[in-house]
matplotlib code that plots the C-alpha trace (Angstrom):
import matplotlib.pyplot as plt

x = [-0.7, -0.3, 2.7, 5.2, 6.5, 5.1, 3.5, 4.4, 1.7, 2.6, -0.6, -3.7, -6.3, -9.1, -7.0, -4.3, -6.7, -8.8, -5.7, -4.6, -8.1, -8.3, -4.8, -5.6, -8.6, -6.1, -3.7, -1.0, 0.7, 0.7, 2.0, 0.4, 2.4, 0.1, 1.3, -1.9, -1.7, -5.1, -8.3, -9.6, -6.4, -7.9, -11.1, -11.9, -13.4, -16.8, -19.2, -18.3, -20.6, -19.4, -20.0, -21.1, -18.3, -15.5, -15.9, -18.7, -16.9, -13.8, -16.0, -17.4, -13.8, -13.0, -16.0, -17.5, -20.4, -23.1, -21.5, -21.2, -25.0, -25.7, -23.9, -24.7, -27.3, -29.3, -31.0, -27.6, -27.6, -29.1, -27.4, -28.5, -26.9, -27.7, -26.7, -25.8, -29.4, -30.3, -32.2, -32.1, -31.0, -30.5, -32.0, -31.9, -32.7, -32.8, -35.3, -35.6, -33.0, -29.4, -29.0, -26.6, -24.2, -25.0, -23.2, -21.2, -19.2, -15.4, -14.8, -17.4, -15.9, -12.4, -13.4, -15.1, -11.9, -9.7, -12.0, -11.8, -8.0, -6.3, -4.6, -1.1, -1.5, -1.6, 1.4, -0.1, 2.0, 4.7, 5.7, 7.9, 10.6, 12.3, 12.3, 15.4, 16.3, 18.9, 21.6, 19.5, 16.5, 14.4, 13.3, 14.6, 12.2, 13.4, 10.8, 10.0, 10.6, 14.3, 14.1, 14.5, 12.4, 13.3, 10.2, 10.0, 6.8, 6.1, 2.8, 2.7, -0.9, 0.4, -1.6, -0.6, 2.7, 3.8, 7.2, 7.1, 6.3, 9.9, 11.1, 9.0, 8.4, 9.6, 6.1, 4.7, 1.2, 0.5, -1.9, -5.1, -6.0, -8.9, -8.9, -11.6, -12.4, -13.8, -16.4, -19.5, -22.9, -24.0, -27.5, -28.8, -32.4, -33.0, -30.8, -30.3, -33.6, -33.3, -29.8, -31.1, -33.9, -31.5, -29.0, -31.4, -30.4, -27.3, -25.0, -25.6, -23.4, -24.0, -21.6, -20.9, -17.9, -14.9, -16.8, -18.8, -20.5, -20.5, -22.5, -22.6, -25.0, -23.1, -24.3, -25.2, -27.0, -23.9, -23.5, -20.0, -19.3, -16.7, -16.5, -14.5, -12.7, -10.5, -7.3, -3.5, -1.3, -0.2, -3.8, -4.7, -1.7, -2.7, -6.5, -7.0, -5.8, -7.4, -6.8, -8.8, -12.3, -14.0, -11.6, -11.9, -15.7, -15.8, -13.5, -15.8, -18.9, -17.2, -16.3, -19.8, -21.5, -23.9, -25.0, -28.6, -29.2, -29.9, -26.5, -24.7, -26.3, -24.2, -21.2, -22.6, -23.9, -20.9, -18.9, -15.2, -12.4, -12.6, -9.8, -8.2, -7.6, -5.8, -6.8, -3.8, -3.4, -0.8, -0.4, -3.2, -2.0, 0.7, 2.5, 5.9, 8.2, 7.8, 10.1, 10.7, 8.8, 7.1, 3.8, 1.4, -2.4, -4.9, -3.9, -0.2, -0.6, -3.2, -4.1, -6.9, -9.4, -12.7, -14.7, -15.2, -16.2, -13.7, -10.8, -12.0, -13.7, -10.4, -8.4, -10.7, -10.7, -6.9, -6.9, -9.2, -7.2, -3.8, -5.0, -6.4, -3.2, -0.9, -3.2, -3.1, 0.5, 3.5, 5.9, 5.6, 6.5, 4.1, 1.4, 2.4, 2.5, -0.9, -2.3, -0.7, -1.9, -5.5, -4.9, -3.1, -5.8, -8.7, -6.8, -6.0, -9.7, -10.8, -8.1, -9.1, -12.8, -11.8, -9.7, -12.4, -15.1, -13.0, -12.7, -16.5, -17.3, -15.5, -16.0, -17.9, -21.1, -21.1, -23.1, -24.3, -21.7, -22.2, -25.9, -25.8, -23.5, -25.6, -28.8, -27.3, -25.8, -29.1, -31.1, -29.0, -29.1, -32.7, -34.7, -35.2, -32.9, -33.1, -34.3, -36.7, -39.7, -38.8]
y = [31.9, 28.2, 26.0, 25.9, 22.6, 19.2, 17.3, 13.6, 11.4, 7.9, 5.8, 5.8, 5.1, 7.5, 10.1, 10.3, 10.4, 13.1, 15.2, 14.8, 15.9, 18.9, 20.1, 19.6, 22.0, 24.5, 24.1, 22.3, 19.4, 16.0, 12.5, 9.6, 6.3, 3.3, -0.2, -1.8, -2.6, -1.1, 0.0, -3.6, -5.3, -6.2, -6.2, -2.6, -3.3, -2.7, 0.1, 3.6, 6.1, 9.6, 12.4, 15.8, 17.6, 15.4, 13.0, 14.9, 18.2, 16.8, 15.8, 19.3, 20.7, 18.1, 19.3, 15.8, 16.0, 15.7, 12.6, 11.2, 11.8, 9.8, 6.7, 7.1, 5.0, 6.9, 3.6, 2.4, 4.8, 2.1, 0.6, -2.3, -3.5, -7.1, -9.5, -13.1, -14.2, -12.0, -9.5, -6.0, -3.4, -0.4, 0.1, 3.4, 4.2, 7.5, 7.8, 10.1, 12.0, 12.0, 11.4, 12.7, 9.8, 8.3, 5.2, 4.2, 1.2, 2.0, 0.7, 3.0, 6.0, 5.1, 4.8, 8.2, 9.8, 8.0, 9.0, 12.7, 12.9, 13.6, 10.7, 10.1, 11.5, 8.0, 5.8, 2.3, -0.8, 1.3, 0.5, 2.9, 0.7, 3.4, 7.2, 9.0, 12.7, 14.1, 16.7, 19.5, 18.7, 17.1, 13.4, 10.7, 7.8, 4.4, 2.8, -0.8, -0.1, 0.5, 4.3, 7.0, 10.2, 13.4, 14.9, 18.6, 18.0, 14.4, 13.2, 9.7, 8.4, 4.8, 3.3, 1.1, -0.1, 3.3, 3.6, 7.4, 7.3, 6.4, 9.8, 11.3, 8.8, 5.5, 4.5, 1.2, -0.3, -2.6, -5.5, -4.5, -7.9, -8.4, -10.3, -10.2, -13.1, -11.6, -13.3, -12.3, -13.3, -12.5, -12.1, -12.0, -10.9, -13.9, -16.6, -15.5, -13.7, -14.5, -12.9, -9.9, -9.4, -9.8, -7.4, -4.9, -2.1, -0.9, -2.4, -4.9, -5.7, -8.8, -8.8, -10.9, -11.4, -11.2, -12.1, -10.3, -10.8, -7.6, -7.4, -4.5, -4.2, -3.3, -2.6, -5.3, -7.5, -8.2, -8.4, -8.2, -10.2, -9.9, -12.5, -10.8, -12.5, -11.3, -13.2, -12.7, -12.4, -16.0, -17.2, -14.8, -16.1, -19.7, -19.3, -18.2, -20.1, -18.6, -21.9, -23.9, -22.5, -25.5, -25.7, -22.0, -22.2, -25.1, -23.2, -20.1, -22.2, -23.6, -20.1, -18.8, -22.0, -20.1, -17.4, -17.5, -19.9, -17.0, -15.4, -18.7, -19.2, -16.2, -18.4, -21.5, -19.7, -17.4, -17.6, -18.2, -17.7, -16.7, -14.2, -13.3, -9.6, -8.8, -5.3, -3.0, 0.6, 3.2, 4.6, 7.0, 10.6, 9.7, 12.8, 13.9, 17.0, 19.2, 17.8, 19.9, 18.9, 15.8, 14.9, 12.0, 11.6, 8.9, 5.6, 6.4, 9.2, 7.8, 4.1, 3.1, 0.3, 0.6, 1.0, 4.7, 4.6, 7.5, 6.0, 7.0, 10.2, 11.4, 10.5, 12.5, 15.4, 15.3, 15.6, 18.6, 20.4, 19.6, 20.6, 23.9, 24.7, 23.9, 26.1, 29.0, 29.1, 29.6, 28.3, 24.6, 24.2, 26.8, 24.9, 21.6, 23.0, 24.6, 21.2, 19.2, 21.7, 20.8, 17.2, 16.0, 16.9, 15.5, 12.3, 12.0, 12.3, 9.8, 7.3, 7.5, 6.9, 4.0, 2.3, 2.8, 1.5, -1.6, -2.4, -1.8, -4.0, -7.0, -6.5, -9.1, -7.0, -6.3, -4.7, -2.8, 0.0, 0.7, 0.6, 3.2, 5.4, 5.2, 6.0, 9.0, 10.3, 10.0, 11.4, 14.5, 14.8, 13.8, 13.6, 9.9, 7.1, 4.5, 1.9, -0.9, 1.1, 4.2]
z = [-3.9, -4.8, -3.9, -6.8, -8.1, -8.6, -5.6, -5.5, -3.9, -2.9, -2.8, -4.9, -2.3, -1.5, 0.3, -2.3, -5.2, -3.6, -2.9, -6.5, -7.7, -5.4, -6.4, -10.1, -9.6, -8.2, -11.1, -9.1, -10.9, -9.2, -9.8, -8.0, -7.6, -7.1, -6.6, -8.0, -11.7, -12.4, -10.7, -10.8, -9.6, -6.2, -4.2, -3.2, 0.3, 1.7, 2.3, 3.6, 5.3, 4.5, 7.1, 6.0, 7.8, 6.5, 3.6, 1.9, 2.4, 0.6, -2.3, -2.5, -2.6, -5.3, -7.4, -7.3, -4.8, -7.4, -8.8, -5.3, -4.8, -7.9, -6.5, -2.8, -0.9, 1.7, 2.6, 3.8, 6.7, 9.0, 12.0, 14.1, 17.3, 18.4, 21.1, 20.5, 20.8, 17.9, 20.1, 18.6, 21.2, 18.8, 15.4, 13.6, 10.0, 8.1, 5.3, 2.3, 0.3, 1.0, 4.7, 7.2, 6.5, 3.0, 2.1, -1.0, -2.0, -1.7, -5.2, -6.7, -4.9, -5.9, -9.5, -9.5, -8.2, -10.7, -13.6, -12.4, -13.0, -16.3, -18.1, -16.8, -13.3, -11.9, -12.5, -12.1, -11.1, -9.4, -5.9, -3.8, -2.3, -0.2, 0.5, 1.6, 2.1, -0.2, 0.7, -0.8, 1.4, -1.3, -1.2, -3.4, -4.1, -5.3, -7.5, -8.4, -12.1, -11.4, -11.5, -8.9, -8.6, -6.7, -5.0, -4.1, -2.1, -1.0, 0.5, 1.9, 1.3, 1.2, 4.1, 7.1, 5.7, 4.5, 2.9, 3.5, 7.2, 8.3, 7.0, 9.8, 12.5, 14.0, 14.8, 13.4, 13.5, 16.4, 16.5, 18.3, 19.7, 17.3, 14.0, 11.3, 9.1, 5.9, 3.7, 1.7, 0.5, -3.1, -4.6, -1.1, -1.8, -4.1, -2.5, 1.1, 2.0, 5.8, 5.9, 3.9, 6.4, 9.4, 8.2, 6.7, 4.2, 6.1, 8.8, 11.6, 14.6, 16.7, 19.7, 22.7, 25.0, 22.7, 19.5, 16.9, 13.5, 11.5, 8.2, 5.7, 2.8, -0.3, -3.8, -6.3, -3.9, -1.8, 2.0, 3.2, 6.4, 9.1, 11.8, 14.5, 17.3, 20.2, 20.4, 20.6, 17.5, 17.6, 17.7, 14.8, 12.8, 13.3, 12.9, 9.4, 6.4, 3.3, 1.4, 3.9, 3.7, 5.1, 8.1, 8.9, 8.7, 11.1, 13.6, 13.3, 14.0, 17.1, 18.3, 17.7, 19.0, 21.3, 18.8, 17.5, 14.5, 12.2, 13.0, 12.7, 9.3, 8.1, 8.8, 7.2, 4.1, 3.6, 0.4, 0.5, 0.6, 4.3, 4.6, 7.9, 8.5, 11.8, 12.9, 13.5, 14.6, 15.1, 18.6, 19.5, 19.1, 16.6, 15.4, 14.2, 14.1, 11.1, 8.4, 5.3, 2.2, 3.5, 5.2, 5.6, 5.3, 6.0, 7.4, 6.8, 9.4, 11.8, 11.1, 13.5, 13.9, 12.0, 15.2, 14.9, 11.2, 10.6, 8.5, 5.0, 6.3, 7.9, 4.8, 2.6, 5.1, 5.3, 1.5, 1.6, 4.2, 2.7, -0.8, 0.5, 2.4, -0.6, -2.8, -0.3, 0.7, -1.6, 1.1, 1.2, 4.8, 5.9, 4.1, 5.6, 9.1, 8.7, 7.6, 10.4, 13.0, 12.3, 11.4, 14.5, 17.1, 15.2, 14.4, 18.1, 19.0, 16.4, 17.3, 21.0, 20.1, 17.8, 20.5, 23.2, 20.9, 20.1, 23.8, 24.3, 21.3, 22.7, 26.4, 28.5, 28.5, 24.8, 23.1, 26.2, 26.2, 22.5, 22.8, 25.7, 23.7, 20.5, 22.3, 24.2, 20.9, 19.0, 21.8, 21.7, 17.9, 17.1, 20.3, 20.0, 21.1, 18.3, 20.8, 19.9, 21.2, 19.1]

ax = plt.figure().add_subplot(projection="3d")
ax.plot(x, y, z, "-o")
ax.set_aspect("equal")
plt.show()
């Protein structure tokens, strides 16, 4: 029997939208508050690889898997690990059909989810300023439009700086010690053929001693670039000035002075602005005591670095499990407890893997540890290691 009452979702990212869609299919009314003014208000981010058991499963639950297949790129399921000399130590590509982990641009996936919802479900350009418990156990949200809303069931899907999280936990994201400088190349096949060849159809990681160049092939002939550097918060704050593209590019070229010319060319040819993005994470194993009528999903619950490739997958899987629990149980807190019971341990495992992979990616022997892990994993799964001789 489905949960009675309206479910209020704070945050219109992938997890919040997927939850709204799944609940809509079960006849449960939702409202999503999203601070963006529209779907196109800001850049949507890079490419996502969706796992069969998590992200893809959620899209099946949402009734959107066939639409996903139509926008997914199976050729994107390619990973290359290089050292600073440009030597390839791991290169694995899947060919034919929808692969084990097909890739999709985040913006395309978000648009698909938005389009699947009835008009009026998403309240655009509304920021939740605060969330407080009322005397009757419900939650009062103060909104940026000057109004307040009382929520019977509240889901915080509002990311790293969640306004809902303080109802449940004192935890705050902590700087990981790594900062990305984000850039991109456009029309790469025509205007940057060497970069297109170097990166290939999927993702490339060139790593060495506290530094990394990460490149992802997106749709529309775009390669998204992340120049990653290990450094303390003060360094990160001082390094990146998005108004000084030329100065930031020069500092990057100095930092990556000993990388192969083809890799350094990604810095030289990159299109600005060069945007600094410090990588933050919640404590591994973050959890909270069951609080009536409130829960979290996605980054609001378990923000982690991107080095396990699980952020979007976990947000979507959270949505699938929470949606199923709310549809199955008439008692809200039974539903939320059932969801959290399965969410906490898997988020702990993914957070641990993400933290460990971040350390391995920027260790003095990088990319050796990651190459060894990747070869072992692929040997177990497919019988070949993904090494150059394979």
